[in-house]
C-alpha positions as CSV (number, residue, x, y, z in Angstrom):
1,X,-43.1,-74.0,-32.4
2,X,-45.2,-73.0,-35.4
3,X,-42.9,-70.0,-36.1
4,X,-39.8,-72.1,-36.4
5,X,-41.6,-74.7,-38.6
6,X,-42.8,-71.9,-40.9
7,X,-39.4,-70.2,-41.2
8,X,-37.6,-73.6,-41.8
9,X,-40.0,-74.4,-44.6
10,X,-39.8,-70.9,-46.0
11,X,-36.0,-71.2,-46.3
12,X,-36.4,-74.5,-48.1
13,X,-38.9,-72.9,-50.5
14,X,-36.4,-70.1,-51.3
15,X,-33.5,-72.5,-51.9
16,X,-34.0,-72.6,-55.7
17,X,-33.7,-68.8,-55.8
18,X,-30.1,-69.0,-54.6
19,X,-30.4,-66.2,-52.0
20,X,-27.3,-64.6,-50.5
21,X,-29.0,-64.0,-47.2
22,X,-32.4,-64.0,-45.4
23,X,-32.8,-61.6,-42.5
24,X,-35.6,-60.9,-39.9
25,X,-36.3,-57.4,-38.6
26,X,-39.2,-56.0,-36.6
27,X,-40.5,-57.8,-33.5
28,X,-39.0,-61.2,-34.5
29,X,-35.5,-59.7,-34.4
30,X,-36.0,-57.1,-31.6
31,X,-37.3,-59.5,-28.9
32,X,-40.9,-58.3,-29.0
33,X,-42.3,-61.2,-31.0
34,X,-45.6,-62.8,-30.0
35,X,-46.6,-65.9,-31.9
36,X,-50.0,-65.6,-33.5
37,X,-50.1,-61.9,-33.0
38,X,-46.9,-60.4,-34.5
39,X,-46.0,-60.3,-38.1
40,X,-42.9,-62.0,-39.5
41,X,-41.0,-59.3,-41.3
42,X,-38.2,-60.6,-43.5
43,X,-35.7,-59.5,-46.2
44,X,-34.3,-61.9,-48.7
45,X,-31.2,-60.8,-50.6
46,X,-31.0,-62.2,-54.1
47,X,-27.9,-62.4,-56.3
48,X,-29.4,-60.0,-58.9
49,X,-32.6,-57.9,-59.3
50,X,-35.6,-60.3,-59.8
51,X,-36.7,-60.8,-63.4
52,X,-40.1,-62.2,-64.4
53,X,-39.0,-65.8,-63.8
54,X,-37.9,-65.0,-60.3
55,X,-41.1,-63.1,-59.6
56,X,-43.1,-66.2,-60.5
57,X,-40.9,-68.4,-58.3
58,X,-41.3,-66.0,-55.4
59,X,-45.1,-66.1,-55.7
60,X,-45.1,-69.9,-56.0
61,X,-42.9,-70.3,-52.9
62,X,-45.3,-68.2,-50.8
63,X,-48.4,-69.9,-52.1
64,X,-47.0,-73.2,-51.2
65,X,-46.9,-72.0,-47.6
66,X,-50.6,-71.2,-47.3
67,X,-51.4,-74.3,-45.3
68,X,-48.9,-73.5,-42.6
69,X,-50.1,-71.7,-39.5
70,X,-49.0,-68.1,-39.4
71,X,-48.2,-68.0,-43.2
72,X,-50.5,-65.0,-43.6
73,X,-48.3,-63.0,-41.2
74,X,-45.1,-63.7,-43.2
75,X,-44.0,-60.7,-45.2
76,X,-40.8,-60.6,-47.2
77,X,-39.1,-58.1,-49.5
78,X,-36.7,-59.3,-52.2
79,X,-33.7,-57.1,-52.8
80,X,-30.3,-57.4,-54.5
81,X,-27.0,-55.8,-53.4
82,X,-26.8,-53.5,-56.4
83,X,-30.3,-52.0,-55.6
84,X,-29.9,-51.2,-51.9
85,X,-28.2,-47.7,-52.0
86,X,-31.6,-45.9,-52.5
87,X,-33.8,-46.3,-49.5
88,X,-36.8,-44.9,-51.5
89,X,-36.5,-47.5,-54.2
90,X,-39.5,-50.0,-54.1
91,X,-38.6,-53.7,-54.0
92,X,-40.6,-56.8,-54.9
93,X,-42.5,-57.7,-51.7
94,X,-44.9,-60.5,-50.6
95,X,-47.3,-59.1,-48.1
96,X,-50.9,-59.8,-47.1
97,X,-51.2,-62.6,-49.6
98,X,-50.0,-60.8,-52.7
99,X,-47.0,-59.3,-54.5
100,X,-46.5,-55.6,-54.2
101,X,-43.6,-53.2,-54.3
102,X,-42.4,-51.2,-51.4
103,X,-39.1,-49.7,-50.1
104,X,-36.8,-50.9,-47.4
105,X,-37.1,-47.9,-45.2
106,X,-34.3,-46.2,-43.2
107,X,-36.0,-47.5,-40.0
108,X,-35.9,-51.1,-41.3
109,X,-32.3,-50.7,-42.4
110,X,-31.3,-49.4,-39.0
111,X,-33.1,-52.3,-37.3
112,X,-31.2,-54.7,-39.5
113,X,-27.9,-53.2,-38.6
114,X,-28.6,-52.8,-34.9
115,X,-30.3,-56.1,-34.1
116,X,-31.3,-57.9,-37.3
117,X,-31.5,-61.7,-37.1
118,X,-29.7,-63.7,-39.7
119,X,-31.8,-66.7,-40.8
120,X,-29.4,-67.7,-43.5
121,X,-26.3,-66.5,-45.4
122,X,-24.4,-63.2,-44.9
123,X,-25.0,-60.6,-42.2
124,X,-26.5,-57.2,-43.0
125,X,-23.2,-55.4,-42.3
126,X,-21.6,-56.9,-45.4
127,X,-24.4,-56.2,-47.9
128,X,-26.6,-53.3,-46.6
129,X,-25.4,-49.7,-46.6
130,X,-25.5,-48.1,-43.1
131,X,-28.1,-45.4,-42.4
132,X,-26.6,-42.0,-41.2
133,X,-28.4,-40.5,-38.2
134,X,-29.5,-37.5,-40.2
135,X,-31.2,-39.7,-42.8
136,X,-32.9,-41.7,-40.2
137,X,-34.2,-38.6,-38.4
138,X,-35.3,-37.1,-41.7
139,X,-37.3,-40.1,-42.6
140,X,-39.0,-40.3,-39.2
141,X,-40.1,-36.7,-39.4
142,X,-41.4,-37.1,-43.0
143,X,-43.3,-40.2,-42.0
144,X,-45.0,-38.5,-39.1
145,X,-45.7,-35.3,-41.1
146,X,-46.6,-36.6,-44.5
147,X,-48.3,-40.0,-43.7
148,X,-49.6,-40.1,-40.2
149,X,-50.6,-36.4,-39.7
150,X,-53.0,-36.4,-42.8
151,X,-54.3,-39.8,-41.7
152,X,-55.4,-38.4,-38.3
153,X,-58.0,-36.2,-40.2
154,X,-59.6,-39.3,-41.8
155,X,-62.0,-40.2,-39.0
156,X,-63.2,-43.5,-40.4
157,X,-59.8,-45.1,-40.2
158,X,-59.5,-44.7,-36.4
159,X,-62.3,-47.1,-35.6
160,X,-60.0,-49.9,-36.5
161,X,-57.6,-51.4,-34.0
162,X,-54.7,-51.4,-36.5
163,X,-54.8,-47.6,-37.0
164,X,-55.1,-46.9,-33.3
165,X,-52.3,-49.3,-32.4
166,X,-49.8,-48.4,-35.1
167,X,-50.6,-44.7,-35.1
168,X,-49.9,-44.3,-31.4
169,X,-47.0,-46.8,-31.2
170,X,-45.3,-45.4,-34.3
171,X,-45.6,-41.9,-32.8
172,X,-44.0,-43.0,-29.5
173,X,-41.2,-44.8,-31.3
174,X,-40.6,-41.8,-33.5
175,X,-40.4,-39.6,-30.5
176,X,-37.7,-41.8,-28.9
177,X,-35.7,-42.0,-32.1
178,X,-35.7,-38.2,-32.6
179,X,-35.0,-37.5,-29.0
180,X,-32.4,-40.2,-28.3
181,X,-31.3,-41.5,-31.7
182,X,-32.3,-45.1,-30.9
183,X,-35.0,-47.6,-31.9
184,X,-37.4,-49.1,-29.4
185,X,-39.9,-52.0,-29.6
186,X,-43.6,-51.6,-29.7
187,X,-43.8,-52.9,-26.1
188,X,-41.4,-50.3,-25.0
189,X,-43.4,-47.7,-26.9
190,X,-46.4,-48.4,-24.6
191,X,-44.5,-47.0,-21.6
192,X,-43.3,-44.1,-23.6
193,X,-46.9,-43.3,-24.6
194,X,-47.8,-43.0,-20.9
195,X,-44.9,-40.7,-20.3
196,X,-46.0,-38.6,-23.2
197,X,-49.5,-38.2,-21.8
198,X,-51.5,-40.3,-24.3
199,X,-55.0,-41.2,-23.1
200,X,-54.7,-43.9,-20.5
201,X,-57.9,-45.5,-21.7
202,X,-56.5,-46.0,-25.2
203,X,-53.1,-47.1,-24.0
204,X,-54.6,-49.7,-21.7
205,X,-56.8,-50.9,-24.5
206,X,-53.7,-51.5,-26.8
207,X,-51.9,-53.2,-23.9
208,X,-54.8,-55.6,-23.2
209,X,-55.1,-56.6,-26.9
210,X,-51.5,-56.8,-27.9
211,X,-49.7,-57.7,-24.7
212,X,-52.2,-59.6,-22.5
213,X,-49.4,-61.2,-20.5
214,X,-48.5,-57.8,-19.0
215,X,-52.0,-57.0,-17.7
216,X,-52.6,-57.9,-14.0
217,X,-55.0,-60.6,-13.3
218,X,-55.5,-64.3,-14.3
219,X,-53.8,-65.6,-17.4
220,X,-56.0,-65.1,-20.5
221,X,-57.7,-68.2,-21.8
222,X,-56.2,-69.6,-25.0
223,X,-58.1,-69.1,-28.2
224,X,-58.8,-66.3,-30.8
225,X,-58.4,-62.6,-30.1
226,X,-61.2,-61.0,-28.2
227,X,-64.3,-59.8,-30.0
228,X,-64.2,-56.3,-31.4
229,X,-65.4,-53.5,-29.1
230,X,-69.0,-52.2,-29.6
231,X,-69.6,-49.2,-31.9
232,X,-69.9,-46.6,-29.1
233,X,-66.5,-47.6,-27.5
234,X,-64.9,-47.6,-31.0
235,X,-66.1,-44.1,-31.6
236,X,-65.0,-42.8,-28.2
237,X,-61.6,-44.5,-28.6
238,X,-61.2,-43.0,-32.1
239,X,-61.9,-39.5,-30.9
240,X,-59.6,-39.8,-28.0
241,X,-56.8,-41.0,-30.2
242,X,-57.3,-38.4,-32.9
243,X,-57.6,-35.5,-30.3
244,X,-54.3,-36.5,-28.8
245,X,-52.3,-37.6,-31.9
246,X,-52.9,-34.6,-34.2
247,X,-51.4,-32.0,-31.8
248,X,-48.8,-34.4,-30.6
249,X,-47.5,-35.0,-34.2
250,X,-47.6,-31.2,-34.9
251,X,-45.5,-30.6,-31.8
252,X,-43.0,-33.3,-32.7
253,X,-42.6,-32.0,-36.3
254,X,-42.2,-28.5,-35.1
255,X,-39.5,-29.5,-32.6
256,X,-37.5,-31.8,-34.9
257,X,-38.5,-30.8,-38.5
């Protein structure tokens, strides 16, 4: 399985760094992983905050993986135990083929505690501070209010699959977290979107593209993802999404903010 091969090689490449642990979160840990479609979301715990030499080793390790299938989907944040108390603190991260800095959010932290997958070393419970429910809820509300709601007003974004998919699925997952205090997968969020009254045309489009195994009919032929929709369909889908998501986020924030 290409995923297993990639992860095994990744762990070998990280060996010179002396990591205390490597964990998976997201779909790979939550049981929603689809090879070739899902990202590989990882956290590597170093023994101390990375200096310049470590940054170079991290970049080299990832670049050595480029020939591996799925390597472009592997994203990893590099943290150290002494830097994990602040969930807003940005950490060295390899994502989308380059080094950036981004935080390990309260949602990621809760995922790691609830169902994180240990790829090597110590478990999250021994190294990662737990996330109080109030902090998790506060983050989810702010994410919907301060990131996703302003994005709804940027019409050009919503012609892209990634914005439609993540915008709606993140909203559904946020709704469940705020209402019930639990995390759900993106696949579970599809059902929640239907219960929340999201446009069926858009939900079905997400389902066809992201979870073709759940759509009735003959098995999809192997090969690359389907060709993008034509311009008119993209425009209609964008307007349906924005018309639903804007008021839905406003109502969610008003209820739980």
